Every structure is written in structure tokens, then in C-alpha cells.
C-alpha positions as CSV (number, residue, x, y, z in Angstrom):
1,M,-11.2,31.2,31.1
2,R,-9.9,27.8,30.4
3,F,-6.6,29.0,31.9
4,R,-8.3,29.9,35.2
5,S,-10.1,26.8,35.5
6,L,-6.9,24.8,34.8
7,I,-5.0,26.8,38.1
8,S,-8.5,26.2,40.0
9,L,-8.0,22.7,39.5
10,L,-4.7,22.6,40.2
11,F,-5.3,24.5,43.5
12,L,-7.9,22.3,44.6
13,L,-5.7,19.3,43.5
14,F,-3.0,20.6,45.7
15,F,-5.1,21.2,48.8
16,T,-7.2,17.9,48.5
17,S,-3.7,16.4,48.5
18,S,-2.6,18.4,51.3
19,A,-5.4,17.6,53.3
20,Y,-4.9,13.7,52.4
21,A,-1.4,14.1,53.9
22,R,-2.5,15.6,57.4
23,L,-0.7,13.6,60.1
24,V,-2.4,12.8,63.2
25,S,-0.5,13.1,66.5
26,L,-1.2,10.4,69.0
27,H,-0.3,9.7,72.9
28,P,-0.6,6.8,74.6
29,S,-2.6,8.6,77.0
30,S,-5.5,10.1,74.4
31,T,-8.8,8.2,73.5
32,D,-9.6,6.7,70.8
33,L,-11.5,9.8,69.7
34,I,-10.8,12.9,68.3
35,S,-12.1,16.1,68.9
36,D,-13.6,18.2,65.8
37,G,-11.0,21.4,66.8
38,V,-14.0,23.4,67.5
39,N,-16.2,22.3,70.3
40,G,-13.7,20.2,72.0
41,E,-16.1,17.1,70.9
42,P,-15.0,13.8,69.5
43,L,-16.1,13.3,65.7
44,I,-14.1,10.4,64.2
45,N,-12.6,7.2,66.1
46,S,-8.9,7.6,65.7
47,R,-7.9,3.7,65.0
48,S,-10.2,4.6,61.5
49,I,-7.8,7.4,60.6
50,I,-4.9,5.3,61.3
51,K,-5.8,2.8,59.1
52,T,-6.6,5.3,56.3
53,V,-3.5,6.5,56.4
54,V,-1.7,3.4,56.8
55,S,-3.6,1.9,53.7
56,A,-2.6,5.5,51.7
57,E,1.3,4.7,52.6
58,E,0.8,0.8,51.6
59,K,-0.1,1.8,48.1
60,E,2.6,4.4,47.5
61,E,4.9,1.8,49.1
62,A,3.5,-0.6,46.4
63,C,6.0,0.8,43.8
64,E,9.0,-0.8,44.6
65,Q,12.5,1.0,43.9
66,T,14.5,-1.1,41.5
67,Y,18.3,-1.3,43.3
68,G,16.5,1.1,46.0
69,F,17.2,4.2,44.6
70,M,16.1,4.0,40.5
71,P,12.6,6.3,39.5
72,C,9.6,4.0,39.7
73,T,5.6,5.2,39.0
74,K,2.6,3.4,39.3
75,T,0.7,5.9,36.4
76,A,0.8,4.7,32.8
77,L,1.9,8.4,31.5
78,G,5.1,7.8,34.0
79,N,5.7,4.3,32.5
80,V,5.5,5.3,29.1
81,F,7.8,8.1,30.2
82,L,10.8,5.8,32.1
83,I,10.0,3.0,29.2
84,L,11.5,5.6,26.4
85,V,14.1,6.8,29.4
86,Y,15.6,2.9,29.6
87,G,14.3,2.1,25.7
88,F,17.2,5.1,25.2
89,L,19.5,3.3,27.3
90,M,19.2,0.3,25.9
91,F,19.6,1.4,22.6
92,T,22.7,3.9,23.5
93,A,24.3,0.0,25.0
94,A,23.7,-1.6,22.0
95,T,25.1,1.5,19.8
96,Y,28.3,1.7,21.9
97,L,28.3,-2.4,21.4
98,S,28.0,-2.2,17.8
99,A,30.5,0.2,17.3
100,G,33.5,-1.6,19.4
101,S,32.6,-5.0,17.4
102,E,33.4,-2.8,14.0
103,L,36.8,-1.7,15.9
104,L,37.3,-5.2,16.9
105,L,36.4,-6.5,13.2
106,E,38.9,-3.8,11.8
107,I,41.7,-4.6,13.8
108,L,41.4,-8.9,14.6
109,G,39.5,-9.8,10.8
110,P,36.4,-11.3,10.0
111,G,37.5,-14.9,11.4
112,I,37.2,-15.2,14.9
113,V,35.7,-11.6,15.7
114,G,33.1,-12.1,13.0
115,G,32.1,-15.4,13.7
116,L,31.8,-15.0,17.4
117,F,32.0,-11.9,18.8
118,L,29.9,-10.0,16.7
119,P,26.8,-12.5,16.5
120,M,26.9,-12.5,20.6
121,L,27.4,-8.8,21.3
122,G,24.9,-8.0,18.8
123,A,22.3,-10.1,20.8
124,L,23.5,-9.3,24.3
125,P,21.1,-6.4,25.2
126,D,18.0,-9.2,24.1
127,A,19.9,-12.1,26.3
128,M,20.2,-9.3,29.0
129,L,16.8,-8.5,29.3
130,I,15.3,-12.3,28.7
131,M,17.6,-12.9,31.7
132,V,16.5,-10.3,34.2
133,S,12.9,-11.3,33.3
134,G,13.6,-14.9,34.4
135,L,15.6,-14.4,37.3
136,S,13.1,-11.5,39.4
137,G,11.4,-12.5,42.3
138,D,10.6,-15.9,43.4
139,A,9.2,-18.7,40.8
140,A,6.0,-17.3,41.0
141,T,7.0,-13.9,39.9
142,A,9.5,-14.7,37.3
143,Q,6.9,-16.9,35.9
144,T,4.8,-13.6,35.0
145,Q,7.6,-11.6,33.8
146,V,9.0,-14.0,32.3
147,S,6.3,-13.1,29.4
148,V,8.5,-10.0,28.6
149,G,11.2,-11.9,27.6
150,M,9.4,-14.6,25.7
151,G,7.6,-11.0,23.6
152,L,11.3,-9.7,23.0
153,L,12.5,-12.6,21.6
154,A,9.5,-13.2,19.1
155,G,9.4,-9.3,18.8
156,S,13.0,-8.8,17.8
157,T,12.9,-12.2,15.3
158,V,9.9,-11.0,13.8
159,M,10.8,-7.5,13.4
160,L,14.3,-7.9,11.8
161,L,12.6,-10.2,9.3
162,T,9.6,-8.1,8.0
163,V,9.7,-4.4,8.7
164,I,13.6,-4.3,8.8
165,W,13.5,-6.6,5.8
166,G,11.5,-4.6,3.8
167,T,12.7,-1.5,4.3
168,C,16.1,-2.6,2.8
169,T,14.7,-4.1,-0.1
170,V,13.0,-1.0,-0.9
171,V,16.0,1.5,0.1
172,G,18.6,-1.1,-1.5
173,K,16.6,-1.7,-4.9
174,C,18.6,-1.3,-8.2
175,D,17.4,-2.0,-11.7
176,L,17.1,-5.9,-12.4
177,R,18.5,-7.1,-15.8
178,D,18.3,-10.9,-16.6
179,S,17.2,-10.8,-13.0
180,I,20.4,-9.7,-11.7
181,A,20.6,-6.2,-9.7
182,V,22.6,-3.6,-11.8
183,N,25.4,-1.8,-8.7
184,N,24.3,1.8,-8.4
185,Q,21.4,1.8,-11.5
186,D,17.9,2.8,-10.0
187,T,16.0,4.1,-12.9
188,K,13.1,1.8,-13.1
189,G,11.6,3.6,-9.5
190,F,8.9,1.7,-7.6
191,H,8.2,-1.1,-10.6
192,L,7.6,-4.0,-8.3
193,K,9.3,-6.7,-11.1
194,D,11.8,-4.9,-12.9
195,S,13.4,-3.6,-9.3
196,G,14.6,-5.0,-6.3
197,V,18.2,-6.4,-4.6
198,T,20.5,-8.9,-5.7
199,V,22.2,-10.9,-3.1
200,D,25.1,-13.7,-2.8
201,V,25.2,-17.3,-2.5
202,W,26.8,-16.8,1.1
203,T,23.1,-15.3,2.1
204,S,21.2,-18.4,0.8
205,Y,23.2,-20.5,3.6
206,A,22.7,-17.6,6.0
207,A,18.7,-17.9,5.2
208,R,19.0,-21.6,5.3
209,I,20.8,-22.1,8.6
210,M,18.2,-19.1,10.2
211,A,15.4,-21.8,9.0
212,I,17.2,-24.9,10.6
213,S,17.9,-23.0,14.2
214,V,13.9,-23.1,14.8
215,I,14.6,-27.0,15.9
216,P,14.9,-26.5,19.6
217,F,11.2,-24.4,19.2
218,I,10.1,-27.4,18.0
219,I,11.7,-29.4,20.9
220,V,10.8,-27.6,23.2
221,Q,7.0,-27.1,21.8
222,L,6.4,-31.2,21.4
223,P,4.5,-32.3,24.5
224,Q,2.3,-29.4,24.1
225,M,1.6,-30.4,20.4
226,L,1.0,-33.8,21.7
227,D,-0.8,-32.4,24.4
228,S,1.2,-34.3,27.0
229,T,1.9,-32.8,30.7
230,S,4.6,-35.1,30.7
231,G,7.6,-34.6,30.0
232,R,7.6,-30.6,29.6
233,H,10.5,-30.6,31.9
234,L,12.4,-32.6,29.7
235,A,11.7,-31.5,26.6
236,V,13.0,-27.7,27.9
237,L,16.1,-29.6,28.9
238,V,16.9,-31.4,25.6
239,A,15.9,-28.2,23.8
240,L,18.7,-26.0,25.8
241,I,21.1,-29.0,25.1
242,L,20.2,-28.9,21.1
243,S,20.4,-24.8,21.0
244,V,24.0,-25.0,23.0
245,L,25.0,-27.1,20.5
246,M,23.9,-25.6,17.2
247,L,24.8,-22.3,18.8
248,I,28.9,-24.1,19.2
249,S,28.5,-24.8,15.9
250,Y,27.5,-21.9,14.2
251,C,29.9,-20.2,15.5
252,V,32.4,-22.7,14.4
253,Y,31.0,-22.0,10.9
254,Q,31.3,-18.2,11.0
255,V,34.9,-19.1,11.9
256,F,35.8,-21.1,8.9
257,Q,33.6,-19.2,6.7
258,P,35.7,-16.7,5.0
259,W,38.1,-19.7,4.3
260,I,35.5,-21.7,2.9
261,Q,34.4,-18.6,0.6
262,R,38.1,-18.0,-1.0
263,R,38.3,-21.8,-1.8
264,R,34.9,-21.6,-3.4
265,L,35.3,-18.1,-5.1
266,A,39.0,-19.4,-6.6
267,F,37.0,-22.5,-8.0
268,A,34.6,-20.1,-9.7
269,K,37.3,-18.2,-10.7
270,H,39.1,-20.8,-12.3
271,K,35.5,-22.4,-14.1
272,H,35.2,-19.0,-15.4
273,V,38.8,-19.2,-16.9
274,I,38.1,-22.8,-18.4
275,S,34.9,-21.0,-19.8
276,G,36.8,-18.2,-21.7
277,I,39.7,-20.6,-23.3
278,L,36.7,-22.9,-24.6
279,R,35.0,-19.6,-26.1
280,H,38.2,-18.4,-27.4
281,L,39.2,-21.8,-28.9
282,K,36.1,-22.1,-30.4
283,Q,36.4,-18.9,-32.3
284,H,39.9,-19.9,-33.4
285,A,38.9,-23.2,-34.4
286,L,39.3,-24.6,-38.0
287,G,36.2,-26.5,-37.9
288,R,33.7,-27.4,-35.0
289,L,34.6,-28.7,-31.0
290,L,32.1,-31.2,-31.5
291,N,31.4,-33.8,-34.0
292,D,28.2,-35.0,-35.7
293,E,27.7,-37.4,-32.6
294,G,28.0,-34.7,-30.0
295,Q,31.4,-35.5,-28.6
296,P,34.5,-33.6,-28.4
297,D,36.4,-33.7,-31.7
298,E,40.2,-34.8,-31.5
299,H,41.2,-33.4,-34.6
300,V,40.2,-30.2,-34.4
301,I,41.7,-29.9,-30.7
302,R,44.9,-31.3,-32.1
303,R,45.0,-28.4,-34.9
304,L,44.1,-25.7,-32.2
305,F,47.5,-27.0,-30.1
306,E,49.8,-26.5,-33.1
307,T,48.1,-22.9,-33.5
308,I,48.7,-22.1,-29.6
309,D,52.5,-23.9,-30.1
310,A,54.6,-21.1,-30.6
311,N,58.1,-22.5,-31.0
312,K,56.6,-25.6,-32.5
313,D,58.5,-27.9,-30.1
314,G,55.4,-30.0,-29.1
315,H,54.7,-29.0,-25.8
316,L,53.1,-25.9,-24.4
317,S,54.9,-24.3,-21.6
318,A,53.4,-22.1,-18.7
319,A,54.7,-18.8,-20.7
320,E,52.7,-20.1,-23.9
321,L,49.7,-20.8,-21.7
322,K,49.9,-17.5,-20.0
323,A,50.2,-16.0,-23.5
324,L,46.6,-17.5,-24.0
325,I,45.1,-16.5,-21.1
326,I,46.3,-12.7,-21.7
327,G,45.0,-12.5,-25.1
328,I,41.3,-13.5,-23.5
329,S,38.8,-10.9,-22.8
330,F,37.3,-12.1,-19.7
331,E,34.8,-9.2,-18.9
332,D,36.0,-7.0,-16.1
333,I,36.3,-10.1,-13.9
334,D,40.1,-9.8,-12.5
335,F,42.0,-12.7,-11.3
336,D,45.4,-13.4,-10.9
337,K,47.3,-14.8,-14.7
338,D,49.8,-16.4,-12.8
339,D,47.8,-18.6,-10.7
340,A,45.3,-19.0,-13.4
341,V,48.3,-20.6,-15.2
342,G,49.4,-23.0,-12.7
343,K,45.5,-24.2,-12.5
344,V,45.3,-24.5,-15.8
345,L,48.5,-26.7,-15.7
346,Q,47.4,-28.8,-13.3
347,D,44.3,-29.9,-15.2
348,F,46.6,-30.9,-17.6
349,D,49.9,-31.7,-16.8
350,K,49.5,-35.8,-15.4
351,T,53.1,-36.2,-16.0
352,L,54.2,-33.6,-13.7
353,D,56.9,-32.0,-16.0
354,E,55.2,-28.3,-16.2
355,Q,54.5,-28.3,-19.7
356,V,51.5,-29.9,-21.7
357,D,52.0,-32.0,-24.5
358,Q,49.5,-32.5,-27.5
359,E,47.5,-35.9,-25.4
360,E,47.5,-34.2,-22.2
361,F,45.7,-31.0,-23.9
362,V,43.5,-33.3,-25.7
363,R,42.4,-34.9,-22.8
364,G,42.3,-32.1,-20.8
365,I,39.9,-30.0,-23.5
366,K,37.9,-32.7,-23.8
367,R,37.2,-33.0,-19.9
368,W,36.4,-29.3,-20.2
369,L,33.8,-29.6,-23.1
370,I,32.0,-32.6,-20.9
371,Q,32.0,-30.3,-17.9
372,A,30.5,-27.4,-19.7
373,M,28.5,-29.6,-21.8
374,G,26.9,-31.2,-18.2
375,A,26.4,-27.6,-17.1
376,A,24.1,-26.8,-20.3
377,G,21.8,-29.3,-18.3
378,P,18.7,-30.8,-20.6
379,S,18.8,-27.9,-23.0
380,G,22.6,-28.7,-23.9
381,P,23.1,-28.2,-27.1
382,D,24.6,-31.2,-29.5
383,A,26.8,-30.5,-32.3
384,G,26.3,-28.0,-35.3
385,P,25.3,-24.3,-34.9
386,R,24.1,-24.4,-31.6
387,T,27.7,-25.2,-29.9
388,M,28.4,-21.6,-29.7
389,K,25.1,-21.0,-27.6
390,F,26.2,-24.0,-25.1
391,L,29.3,-22.3,-24.4
392,D,28.1,-18.9,-24.2
393,H,25.6,-20.9,-21.6
394,F,28.5,-21.8,-19.7
395,H,30.5,-18.4,-19.9
396,V,27.0,-16.6,-18.4
397,Q,26.6,-19.2,-15.6
398,T,30.3,-19.0,-14.3
399,K,30.1,-15.3,-14.4
400,R,27.3,-15.2,-12.8
401,E,28.8,-17.7,-10.1
402,H,31.5,-15.9,-9.7
403,A,29.6,-12.7,-8.8
404,L,27.0,-14.2,-6.1
405,L,30.3,-15.2,-4.3
406,G,30.6,-12.0,-3.3
407,D,34.0,-11.1,-4.8
408,N,35.2,-7.5,-3.6
409,E,38.5,-7.9,-5.6
410,N,37.6,-5.5,-8.3
411,G,37.6,-2.0,-6.7
412,E,34.4,-2.1,-5.3
413,N,35.8,-2.0,-1.5
414,D,33.0,0.0,0.7
415,E,35.4,2.0,2.8
416,E,38.2,4.3,1.4
417,S,41.3,2.8,1.2
418,G,44.0,4.2,3.8
419,E,46.4,2.8,6.5
420,V,44.9,1.8,9.6
421,A,45.3,4.0,12.6
422,D,47.3,2.5,15.6
423,P,46.1,-0.8,16.4
424,K,46.7,-0.8,20.2
425,W,44.5,2.8,20.6
426,I,42.0,1.1,18.5
427,T,41.7,-1.8,20.7
428,I,42.2,-0.1,23.8
429,K,39.0,2.2,22.4
430,A,37.1,-0.9,20.9
431,A,37.5,-2.7,24.5
432,L,36.2,0.5,26.3
433,L,33.2,0.3,23.9
434,L,32.5,-2.4,25.0
435,L,32.7,-2.7,28.4
436,L,30.6,0.4,28.7
437,G,27.7,-1.2,26.5
438,A,27.7,-4.3,28.2
439,A,27.5,-2.4,31.8
440,I,24.9,-0.2,30.5
441,A,22.7,-3.3,29.0
442,A,23.4,-5.4,32.7
443,A,22.6,-2.3,34.7
444,F,19.3,-0.8,32.9
445,A,17.7,-4.1,31.9
446,D,16.5,-5.1,35.4
447,P,14.4,-1.5,35.3
448,L,13.2,-1.9,32.1
449,V,11.9,-5.0,32.7
450,D,10.2,-3.9,36.0
451,T,8.7,-0.6,33.6
452,V,7.0,-2.8,31.3
453,N,5.5,-4.9,34.0
454,N,4.4,-1.8,36.0
455,F,2.9,-0.3,32.5
456,S,1.0,-3.3,32.0
457,A,-0.7,-3.5,35.7
458,A,-1.5,0.3,35.0
459,T,-3.1,-0.5,31.6
460,G,-4.1,-3.6,31.7
461,I,-2.0,-4.0,28.4
462,P,-0.7,-7.5,28.6
463,S,3.3,-7.2,29.2
464,F,4.3,-9.7,26.4
465,F,2.8,-7.5,23.5
466,I,4.8,-4.3,25.3
467,S,7.6,-6.0,25.1
468,F,7.0,-7.3,21.4
469,I,6.4,-3.7,20.0
470,A,8.3,-1.5,21.7
471,L,11.7,-3.5,23.0
472,P,12.8,-4.4,19.8
473,L,12.9,-0.6,19.0
474,A,15.7,-0.2,21.8
475,T,17.8,-3.2,21.3
476,N,17.9,-3.5,17.7
477,S,16.9,-0.3,16.3
478,S,21.2,0.2,16.0
479,E,21.3,-2.9,14.1
480,A,18.3,-1.9,11.9
481,V,19.8,1.4,11.2
482,S,23.2,0.0,10.2
483,A,21.4,-2.0,7.9
484,I,19.4,0.3,6.2
485,I,22.4,2.5,5.7
486,F,24.1,-0.2,4.3
487,A,21.9,-1.4,2.4
488,S,21.3,1.9,0.5
489,R,24.9,1.9,-0.9
490,K,22.9,-0.4,-3.6
491,K,25.6,-2.9,-4.5
492,I,25.3,-6.7,-4.9
493,R,28.0,-7.0,-1.9
494,T,26.4,-4.7,0.7
495,A,22.8,-6.3,-0.4
496,S,24.6,-9.2,0.7
497,L,26.0,-8.2,3.5
498,T,22.6,-6.6,4.8
499,F,20.3,-9.3,4.6
500,S,23.5,-12.3,6.1
501,E,23.4,-9.6,9.3
502,L,19.3,-9.8,9.1
503,C,19.5,-13.5,9.0
504,G,22.6,-14.1,11.4
505,G,21.0,-11.8,14.0
506,V,17.7,-13.5,13.8
507,T,19.8,-16.8,13.9
508,M,21.5,-15.8,17.0
509,N,17.7,-15.1,18.7
510,N,17.0,-18.7,17.7
511,I,19.9,-19.9,19.6
512,L,21.7,-18.1,21.8
513,C,18.8,-15.8,23.4
514,L,16.6,-19.4,23.7
515,S,19.4,-20.9,25.3
516,V,19.5,-18.2,27.7
517,F,15.5,-18.6,27.9
518,L,15.6,-22.1,28.2
519,A,18.1,-22.4,30.7
520,I,16.1,-20.4,33.3
521,V,13.2,-21.7,32.7
522,Y,14.8,-25.4,33.8
523,L,16.7,-24.0,36.3
524,R,13.8,-21.8,37.9
525,G,11.4,-24.8,37.4
526,L,9.1,-22.7,35.4
527,T,6.5,-23.3,32.8
528,W,6.6,-23.3,29.2
529,N,3.6,-21.9,27.9
530,F,4.2,-20.3,25.0
531,S,2.3,-22.2,21.5
532,S,1.5,-19.3,20.0
533,E,4.1,-17.3,20.4
534,V,6.2,-20.2,19.1
535,L,4.0,-20.3,16.0
536,V,4.5,-16.7,15.2
537,I,8.6,-17.3,14.9
538,L,8.0,-20.8,13.2
539,I,6.0,-19.2,10.1
540,V,8.3,-16.1,10.0
541,C,11.4,-17.7,10.0
542,L,10.1,-20.7,7.7
543,V,8.6,-18.2,5.2
544,M,11.1,-15.8,5.2
545,G,13.9,-18.6,5.3
546,G,12.6,-20.7,2.8
547,F,12.1,-17.8,0.5
548,A,15.5,-16.1,0.7
549,S,17.5,-19.9,0.7
550,F,16.2,-20.5,-2.8
551,R,16.4,-17.4,-4.6
552,T,19.6,-14.8,-4.9
553,T,17.4,-12.0,-6.2
554,Y,14.3,-10.1,-4.4
555,P,12.0,-8.1,-6.3
556,L,10.4,-4.8,-5.1
557,W,7.4,-6.7,-4.6
558,T,8.8,-9.0,-2.5
559,C,8.8,-6.7,0.5
560,F,5.2,-6.8,0.8
561,I,5.2,-10.2,2.1
562,A,8.0,-9.7,4.8
563,Y,5.6,-6.2,5.9
564,L,2.6,-8.0,6.3
565,L,4.2,-10.4,8.2
566,Y,4.0,-8.3,11.1
567,P,1.1,-7.5,11.4
568,F,-0.2,-10.9,10.8
569,S,2.2,-12.1,13.6
570,L,0.6,-9.6,16.2
571,G,-2.7,-10.3,15.4
572,L,-2.1,-14.4,15.2
573,V,-0.5,-14.1,19.1
574,Y,-4.0,-12.3,19.7
575,I,-6.5,-14.4,18.3
576,L,-4.7,-17.7,19.7
577,D,-3.9,-16.4,23.2
578,Y,-7.2,-14.6,23.7
579,W,-9.8,-15.8,21.7
580,F,-8.7,-19.6,22.0
581,G,-7.0,-19.4,25.1
582,W,-3.6,-20.8,23.5
583,S,-0.8,-21.2,26.2
């Protein structure tokens, strides 16, 4: 019965549409009246019929096709379908860009590629959509469509720091021991305090940079914060210049970061060698290393020198120092023994004769002991039985510092080692993937923006909320999946790379995508009226950036903070825009 009713309804709609599409043939000699076709009597004025047909045609033509041939529709359901199609194409573009970037990174290394190309290519789909949203039509049209770009910018930032951040914490969690995650050990289940992830110190630096990158938002918002109508155009220009300068500075930092990281890691290893030698000397000293006044005991140190000086020639050679270092257990922290000997000689040998005499040894050990006592802080020990605790504290601290610098030289390579394929072919493949991804993003950004605006018109839902929720799923989905898969490997190194990439992605949103947005607003003379959106970006970036700036371990309970910030952000924009009339 229901099937017959459905068939009847379809036939009714078909005949109704057919009747609606009936054409009227008119000739110059005809009258303004049309016959009823039966009695030959005029019933309807022809001009009214013409107006009705023309009106219907105008309604159909109101759906403008992008590029003159892309499909379009005025219905909500049709626009949902087109958003899904164009969104999938943007996801495909992001996937190609990501794959090409990784291949290029494999050939050229992390310096210029990791610092310049990868962050920019990751933000390219977002930048394309933002550019298209502000370049379409005249200034009035661009002003209405630019909310799509702002929705994408805010939505991408919020999604990366909330939903994706929280999910990476859940899938990457390991058991926490002494506030440090244990690689590949997840026996605590979903314990909120004893389970979580640990990242290296470079992730903290990335979070601080991310927090600093919101400064252009504050500058462009200053006139509205001060309730001033003058100077808004100037504020946009100043924010644009600053964001471009910050983009250049960030890229330079990324290029030099591998070199900085190697230097920091080398220094951390040297400190760990110092702590190991001091602990070894303490265990073999004939007395306490510190006297009753808490100062290094020179008499004990001189006797240690005599013990180490195997040939009793009054000097310690590089071979004798190397024998000392080899005999010390450094608890699975690998380092170049010859390099360590060279650095110890550099600390002690002030006469530059490639050997250490007794006076140089005493002065060097005293400096090391004072350094270790300073590292112990206010709880540092004085002379007596607490001396061992003080050296142990220094040793644990140096080991932790070494681990948090992200050393990957202990056989923890995440990819299988092997010979790299033909570099020429990989370069060509990477270039083709990058070109294809960029072409797809450029081609379908405009139709996607048009479809979002059409869906907004058909449903009455503000385009900002559509772009805030839907578009980041398309442009950031490949990055999100990659981050989650990487975090699931449950290692400090992979967790560090995951959260550093999330912070880096938001930083590029805040400087690269914002630069594009501000350039459009300034050059086209548009009005900056995004107070609530800016507030949301500031809150999320400062909360998560401040949290990650001062700690390297994220217990599992922190994922709830990230998750709750997403609905909070969406609700805050709605309340400020539609209850309080912010703009």
C-alpha cells in the first residue's frame, strides 16, 4: 500500500512538473489572450503566463555553476552531497600533499624540507579555501563569503588542539613511572593519573611558539577591543606585516632546529658522562668527596687521581680516560666514547698538551662537583651521608634531560632500516604528488566554498558553523589520521613528533593562513568583524599552549580538557554572535 502511494506521488510530481514546464507559442499577430482550447474563448492573459514562465526560469538560473559547468543545486540535500564530494576531493589533495612531502623529506632531510615545505604544504588546502572565500565576486559578496574562510581557520585550529590532541593522548598512552612514560608498556588501562604520554622538550618549545603566534590576532582585534572605529584598516596592515615576519622567522627556526637539537643533545650527553664519572669516583674514593664545610675535598680527589693514573707518570692520557669511561655503566645511553674523551680533555686540559696533570684534574673535578650541587637546587645536600643522594639526583636529572631531548640513536628507529630507493625516481614521484595535490586543492576550493554558501542559504544555518565543523574534517583529516597512527606506536619519540606536528600545524594556521586572510581583507577593503572567532582561537591556543609549554608529561586526564574545549568553543561563538550580537 505504501509502495503504491509512493508511485502515485511520483507520478503526480512528474505530471505537475511537466505541466509547469508547458511552453506557450506566441506570434506577433496573436492577441494577449490565450484560448482555453475547447470553446475558443480566451481565458488567461498571455503576459501573465510569460511572467510566470520567466519567473520560474530566473529561479532556476539563480543556481550559478562554478567555472560554468560544475554541478550546483539549491536544495539542502543536494548541497550536502556536493559538500561530501568536494570535501573528499580536498581530503585527497591533502593526502597527496602529505605523501609527496614525506617522500621529499626522505631524500632531502629535515632541514629545509621539514622547516619550509612540510608546514606550508600542510596548510595549503586551508590557505586555498581562505583565499577563494575572499576573492569571489565583488567586495559585498566577498564580505559575506569570507566567514567561510574564518570558520575554516578557527575550526582547523580548534579541531587540532582538542579532538585530535585528546585522541592522540588516548591512543598513545603508556604506563607512567616517576612521571615518565615507559615505551611500549600499557598495563594501567585507562588510569587517569598513572597512564599518559611523555614528549621531549622540543614539543614544549613548539607549544610556546604556537602560543606566541596568536599575537597578530590580538593586534588586528585591538580597535574593536578599544571600541574604536578608526584605525581598523591600519590594524589589519600591521597584523599582516607581523604575521609575515613571524612566518619567515618560524621557517628559519625550523631550518636550523636540527642543528640546535644536535648541539643540545651533545651537551646533554656530556653532562651525563660527567655525572657517571662523579658517581664512579664516589664509589671508589677513599673518603668523602666533600669536606665538613660542604666543599670539594682536594685530598680525596688527589688520591683518586693516583688511582686512575695507571702508569704513575703524573698525567692522565686520553687512553687512561677512555679506559675510565668504558668501565662505567651508563644505563643503556649510547654515545661515542672517543668524543666523550675529547670533551673531558677539553674540560680538564687547560695547557692543551693532550693530557691531564694532577692540578688540572683537581680543578676539573671541583668544577664538576660544584655544578652537580647547583643542579640539586635548594634540596642539595651538604657533606656527609647525603653526598651519594646528591650525586644520584644529578645523574637522574641528566639522564632525564637526555631522554627528553629526543635522542634516536639507541636502536629505536621507527622505520625499518634499509637502502633508499632511486633518489631520482623518488624526487619525480614526490613532485608529481605535490603538483597533483596542489592542482586538486586549487580546482575544487572555489566550488566547495560556493556549496557551503548555498547550503547555508538553503538551511538558514550560518556558513561559519558549517565551515567550522565540516571543512576541517576534509582539509585536516589526512594529517589527523597520520598523527593518530604515529601516536599509537607508544614511544616518547613518536609522541613527541605527533604533538610537535599538531603545534606546528596550528602555528602555520596562525601565521600562514592568517597572512592570506589578512591580505585579502586589506587589499579588498573588507571589514574585520570576527571578535568571537578570535576569542575562541585565543582561548584554545593559550590554554593548550600554556599547558604544553611547561610540562612534558600528559596524564590521561588531560584528554578531557582537550575534548571539552571543542563544544565549549562552538557554543561560545554561538552565544557571543547570536545572543550578544558580537561582530
